[in-house]
N, C-alpha and C positions, 0 to 999 in steps of 0.2 A: 244722168248718171252712164247712161249707157252712150250717149256720142264723147262722153270722159275718158273712160275705159279704152274703145278705139282710137283715141286722138296719139299720136304720136309724142312721144314727151316735150320736145320744144313749145306743142301745141297747146298743153294743159295749161296752162299758167295763163294763158289769154283766155281760152275758154268758161274757164271757172271766174275769171274778173266778169267778162260778161254775162253770164248765170245770172251772178252774185247783185250786180248791178239792174237788171232785170226784175231782179227776186225782188229786192228797194223799192222798188221803181211800182212797182202790185201793189205794195201796201201803203207807198207814203209818196206819188208822184212828185208831189208840189215840194218838196221838202232834198230831193231828189238832187236838183242843183248846188243846194248849200252844202250836201256831204263833198260833192264832186269838187266845188271849188274851194273850200275851207281845208279840202285834204290836201291838192295841191298847194295850196299855198304854205300848209305845214310842213310837208314834205320839203320844200326849200327854207324855211325856217332853222328845221333840224338840222338842215344838212350847212347851213350858216353857225349852227355850234360846234358842230363837228371842225369844220375849218377853222372855226375864228382862233386865233392865237393869245390873246388878251382874257383875260380871266374876264371883266367886264361887259365884256363885247358876246363873250358868252352866257352870261345870265341878262343880257339885256334881249340876246336872240330865246332863250327861255323862257323870260319874260314876258315877249310878243306871246310866243307857241300857245303857255298856259293864258294867258288874258285870254286871247282868241278864241276857244276852246271851251273855258271854265263861263266864261261869257253869254254866250251862245246858249251854253247848258242856262246858265240864270237867266236868259231873256225867255228862250222857250218852255222853260219847266218852271220860272218860279214867279215871273212876272204877277201871272193871273193871281197866285196866293199872297203877294206882294201889296196889291192895288185893292183885294177884296179886304187886305188886313186894315191898309188906312184908312179906307172907304169906311169902313165900321169903325174907327176912331174918331173919323169926321162925322161920322152918325151919331155916335154918342154924347158929342159934347155942341152938336148942330149947325156946326159950316158941311155949305155945298159938297157934294162928292164931286172925285172925281171923275172926268169918260172917259171911257177907254173898251177897246173894240178889245175882247176874246182872244187870245192867241193859242193858235192849235198845239198841240202836245206829239210833236214827231215820235214815231217810233223808232223805240231803240236808242236813244239821244245820249242817256245817263250811260250805254254799254259802248259807244261811239266815244265817249268823252272820257272812260276809263282809259280806253285802248291809246289816245293820241298822247293823254300823260304819262302813261309808262315808255312809249316809244321815246317821245321829248327828255322825257328826265334820265333812262337808263341809256342814251346818248350823251346826255350832259354827265353822269356821273362818268360813263367812259366803258361802261360795262359791258357795249356791244356796239359796233360802229353801224352808222345809220342805212336805210336801205341804197342802194347806188340808182336806182330807178324807179321813176312815181307809179308805175304800173306794182310793182313789189308791192309797196304803201299799200297805194290803194287795195291789191287784195288783203292784206293782214287784215287791214281796218274792215272789207266790208266780206271777207267771205260768208257765205247768206248761211251755214250751218248753226252759226255763234251770231250771225249781227243786230240781229232782233232782242235775245234776251240770253246773253252770255252761252257759258259762261268766259268771265271776264280771260283773255287773253294776251300774256305777259310778253312783249318783243323779244326779248333773250331767249325766253322759248322756243321760239315758232321762226327767227329772223330763220335760221338756216333752210324751215325746214320750205320756205315760202321761196327761195331760190333754187332748192333744189330737193326732190321727193321721189322717190320711189315706189308703189302703194304693192302689195303682195297678196295671194291669193289670200291669206290667213288676214289679212288685214281689211279684205271683205267683206268675207266671212262672218268675222267679229263685228265686222261694222252692222254689217244688215240685220246680225242679232242685238245687238246694241240697239239698234234703230226702229227695231221690231217693239223689243219689253219697254222702249221710249212712248212710242205711239201706244201702245195696250193700257200702260201708267195713266197715260194724259185719258183714253178714251173709253177706255174697258171702268176703270176707278175713279179719276179723278171726276170726270163727269158727272160721275152718277152720286159723288159726295158732292156736288156742288146743287144738286137738287135740293138732297137735305139742308144743308147748310144755308141755302136760300130763302129756303121754305120759313124756317124758323131764324134767320140772322137777317134778313134782309127785310122782313112784311113786319106786322103791326106785334111789336116787344109789349106794349102793355097786355096785350092778350095772350103771351106766353106762360105755360105754368115751368117747375123746376124740372122736368123730365125733358118738355121739346128745346127748352133753355140746351143742358148738357146735351142732347143731340145734336143741335146747331153747332156746338164749338167741336166736338169730336170729328163731327163730319166736317167740318172747314179744315181743323188742325191737319188730317191724314189728307184732303183736298190740295193744300196750298204745297202738301210735301208730293203728292203724287202729280202736281200740275208741275212744280216749276224742274222735281227731278229727273219727272216725264219729257221735257226740254231740253234737259241737258244732256240725258240719257241718246236722244235722237240726235244733237247739235253732234257729240263725242263721238256717235254711231256711222255717221255722215261722211265726218271729216274725217277717220278713219277710214274709211271704203277710199278716199281719195288721197290717203299715203301720211295726215294731221294726227300728231297726237297729240289733242287735245286734254287741260289736266280734270283730276275728278273734283265734280264740284256738292257730291255727298255721299259723306261716310256714315250709313244709320244711325240719321243724326238723334232720334227720340230714344236709344238705346247710352247717350251718355247719362254721365252719371253727374252731372254739374253744368252752372247752364258755360262757365270758361270750356269744358270741356265739347259742351253743345255746338260754341262757336266755331272750333274747330273740325266739328263733321256737318256743318249748314253751312251753304252757300260760300265755299272753302272757299274761292278763288276774290271772294269781295273781301273776306277775313282779311287774306293775306297782301289783297290791297291795300286796308285799311291799315293794318301794321307798318307794314313796310313804308308807304309811301304820308301816312298822318302821324302815328301812332306815335312811332320811333322818330321822325326828325320833330315832334313834339318834345322830345327827351327819351321815349320811351319807361323804360325800367329803373334808366338808371338818373333818372333826377333824384336832388337831395334831399327831398323834402316829400311824405308819405303823404300829403297831401296834395300835392302837385299831381301826384300819381295818380290819386284818383280822380283828380279834377280833369287829366288828360283822357281816362280810359270813359269818362261819362263825355265825356265833348264829343271823343270820337263815336260814342253811338248814339248820340245828338244829333250829328252829321248822318252818320250812318241813315239810323229813321226816316231823316228831311232827303235822303237822297230816294228810298223807297218811294217818295208819293211829297208832291208840296201839300201838304195837309197837317192841320195840328195833330191828328190822331196818331199820324207815323212818328213824328218826334216823341209824343206823347210814349209810343213801342219802344223808339228807341233808347227813353229816359229811365222804361222801366229794366231793360235789362242791362243798361249801364251802372242799377240800382245794387242790380244782384250778384254784377262783377265784382263791386267793388265789397260788397258781403261775401263774395268765393273768398276775396283778400285779406278780408278783417276777420274771418271765423267759419265762414260755410263749407269752405273743399277740407278743411280741418274735419269739421264735424262729419264732413260726410262721409269722412275716408273711413270713418270708426264705425257706421251703421252696415248692414250688410246691403249687397250692389241691389236688392230686390227693391227697397227703401229709398234710395238714392237717386236711380233711374225713375220710380215715380213721384217720388218729388220734384225733380227737375222736367220727367214728363207738364204734370201740373202746374209747375210755374211757365212751363213756355206757351200751354197752352192758354193761361190766365193773359197772357202777352199777346195773343191774338186775338182774343176780343175787340183790343187796340188797336190793331193791325184792320180788321174787316170792319169794324162800325165806325160810324165815321161823328165825328160830334160825340167830349165828355159826358154829356147827360144821357142820352142813350146810351153809351159804351157803361154810365153808372147802374141805369136801368137792368141793363142785360147781366150785368154783376150780381143785382136785386135777386133780378130770377133765379138767375144758377143757386145762390143756395136761400133763397124763402120753402124750405123745405117741408114746411105747412099747404103749401101746394103745390104739392105733387101729386102729379097723377099718369096711371098707367096708358101709354100708349101702346097703337099695335102697329112697328113697322112692316113693311112688302118683304117680302122673304128675297126679292134682286138686291133689297138694302142692306140685309143681315146676312147674306153671305160675303156682299163685297164689303163689306165694313169691317167684316171676323175676316175676311183675308188679308185686306189693307192691314190691319191692325198685327197680326204675324208677320207678312212681307215686313213692316219694318224695322222688325229685331233681326232681321237676317244681313249675316257680311253684304259687305258690298256685292256688288254685282260686278263690276269690274274684277275684284279677285278671285273671283270664280271663274273670270274668263279668263286672264290671264295667266293663271296657276293652275288648272286643270291639268293635266296629263298628257290628254289626248293631244295636244296640240303640239306639245314638240317631243311625242313621242318616236321612235325612231321602226315602231311595230309599224307596221302601213295598215294593216287591218283594223287597227284601235283608231288609228288616227283617222280612218275613213269614215269607222261608227261616228267619233265623235263630229268629224265634218255633218254627217247626216242628219244625226241629231238635232244640230243649231240650224241647220237646213228646215228640217222641218219646224220644230217650232220660232224660226223666225214665218215661216208661210202659218203658220197656226194663226198666230197674234194679229198676221196683217190683213190677214183673211178674216176674223174677227172682232177687228177694227173696222176697216171697209165698211163689214156690213154693219157695225151699230152707228158711225157715224152718217151712212145712206137711210137709217129708220131714225133719226134723232136731229134737232138742231145743235149744230156745233158752236161751244162754247168757246170762246176767247181764253187764250192763255194768260194767267194774274199777272203775269208778269211783262207782257208786253206792254203794260203802261208804264215803266218805269223807266 
């Protein structure tokens, strides 16, 4: 970042691309050549889409691009899952199982695939012309802040920024604060909650009592929020320091009053992608029959669940949310609008937390056992939690219901005030908080084991 700030404007993109390639190579060196090779092929395929005059040729090149990228995703992410299920079926009927060498899952492959799909489809729809140079396309796809775990960046929203941008001192300051805040959310909150979640959801479920089960699921509910929103904050902050404006990915989701509203606030870029590239092409809200609309909703969330991981528990998680989205359309939205906000928010939070059980625990039998322990109140026992966990958990609970961090940063007056002293005081406050968050996070990391981000594996 320091080198980037001091480079001339013409050299910044080359430096950003170089360090982005090195960043990805650090985590997945064996997959780097696949990413670079397929990206170059995809660049020229999309160029062909743009230049082709005949509609059939345009469709052919689009299909080729989609086949290339979705094919890679299917092989690397779902081949093991498919073979495992086929072998389970063969074993059940007494047939010899298929021999198979396990395929390693490259980090960030789902996010790469979505990047390339948005690029090809938006050019096909003539929403934006493609990049003229392959290095611009590689930078769009590989830029290190969001390459591993999002947010999902739509091509047309950053196309002009990739080619030309200019970061300001305010961008650098806001970006530094946003990055520091995201790191603190991950290290100081998510990691602490992870220990409790792993203790009660990753061990012997049969030995759990009711209170331990509730501590486990509540800890995981806030862990996954602070883990993923923390990463999104870091990505948005680093990009902002470089002059990029990435979209928001979270908007206080646990304060939602319905599951429909929850999905407008949770992983916003994924929801927008699924809506624009899957739900609407299936007919969206304009289908003739209501049953078709409900089927489309459910199908979209089944696919969304499978996108999160090649396992049946993710499919069940997607189906669970899909059912409640259908119920929202049938009667729940109307019902929840007539009750106090506290009740609708609590009900929605409860449904989301129950869904996280399916997300966290592999296997329906294990998930069913955990649900039983949650509601077996005859088995309730008081458990003593350490003081640091209680403090962090209380802080997490309160912070989840505060407005968007982005709103506070963008709308706070001191960044736009003409009063020099007021703006200077605000800038000093942001700097101090950034340094405090960084110092605390680095100190905590140096004294503990580093937990990987949950969404790295997606």
